[in-house]
C-alpha angles and dihedrals in degrees: 000000000000111000117233115249119268115255103173094096093071093063092044091051094050091045089055092050090049090050089056091048102045134035121250095250093057092046091050091050089049091052089056090059096057121102131176091257097047106134123231128186120190121199136160108299099001149044120212137190137165137229132191114228123217089258089059094252117136120224126196115209123191138200107209122192134185109260122227115247122248089252091052093048091050089054092047092049092047092050092050092047088055092059111103093226096038094129091053099046099035109018098095135037088266092081115186116249087229084092091066086081107087089214086073093049104048093273092299113121115224095200108075117246119235090259090055092057128082127176119208135172139179092233116105094244095064099075098091107023140006112288128214090259095058090042088055090055089056091048092048092050089048090055092048091053090064090072104018111034091162085084088075089065090054093045092052093052110269121073117232090243088078092061092044090057091052092049091050090048091051091050091051091049091051091054094048128071092198131023115248118264110259097226133114106271092232093055105051105153122215090224143359136237115228111274101226127070093236091050090050091053093051099038119106115248117253115273116265111247117250114266117264131207111260122224109194094190114109110275138166110278093244091066092052094060120096118253093256132357114245118253136304091031119097116261121265097269088051092050091046092053090049092050094045092048092049090051090048092053092045091052089049090054091049090050090053094246119151112244120222112239110222109195095185138044099248091054092050092047090054090048094049099044090050090064124081093243092051100042092095089063095064095099090052091045091052090052093048095048095038093237131144123222095272094047091050090054089051090049090056091048088051089055094044094051100033111015121221091334088054089055093051091047088052097047104035137040118207134178121261131181118287092234091058090058093043092052091048091051090050090050094053097039095092090052098051117110091210104034095178096051119105122276113205122215118202125161105305094343131102113193128193101188094182092057095039090236131130127181120202120197110225136205087255091064091250130122110238112208123224135183133188110216090158100033096271123094111248128176120254134191121280115064110174142167087239108074090204092059092046090048091049088050091054093046089051090052090050091050090058094050136048124292111288120251121225102283126235117237 
């Protein structure tokens, strides 16, 4: 059996950097402050916690690190992707501590050096030197790295999810001889016109179809169509799907139903393949979007629960303002079953691992709830502009099902 990669080195490396930043007495005092329920939030560029003082005041210490630039991250990712066993050592949150060696990451160290670390706190003793509260944040982060070294990627400015996407894309490319055609599945053309004006001018016109015998007697429409439309028109099944879908939408308008507006191709694919006349396009849609059977099912759940915005929230992560995530966490805090457990922030996603709940902020300004009953995040009903309501919807779904497994990123 293949042994899992070693991750202990990440904690050891950060502990060494902290020891060079803070004196032993402060670190020892910080260690005394730690409890099993001490909270820790990790975001890009900093980690933060909170402690209640004997006088009932709450202080918020931070560990701040220098983030790597986009150019540096691009070099790091490229170096990792070139490793022959990249998927094994970096494809999950249990990232091998082999990557501590800068020779594996284009000469750029992932663990911050002592000069890249600063410790701050809202307590009055933190103005001149690190205090025990800020030292405790560093020690708590060190302990978390033993089991979740992917946090070091978020801390240094680019969440591990970015590297995972590149590893998955590389795996898909290896398994395909030819990349999928980036066209809407329902509009696959039998041929293409040249893409440049000069080529259009010089290209030969499409061949005229052979003449057919005309029967002027009344016949079903299908028998009056030519055998195949000339290029660049879609083939007959594609034209039939387009016509059927247009008729479906027209009937919906006549019935007074409200039509979903899908501003992008993935949303329209989810809408079309959810209908009976578009179900046969699911294999083409999976190829176009690069999804497997399970992911395609989740995509259709995302559309059913959240419409086109739910689809975009499922497929793509995007950056939102730090304050939006902070306000959402404050809103869900009273509802969390383990209020001191870590809440992870990544792009537009707020993840409460202990509760098995994730909220994704969508382009419709709603929070779309997710749960992971089988270890993979999947959309559930209840998107709402109020993150607390969306969180409660996800928790309600969890309560009706089995206990969630630890989700995959």
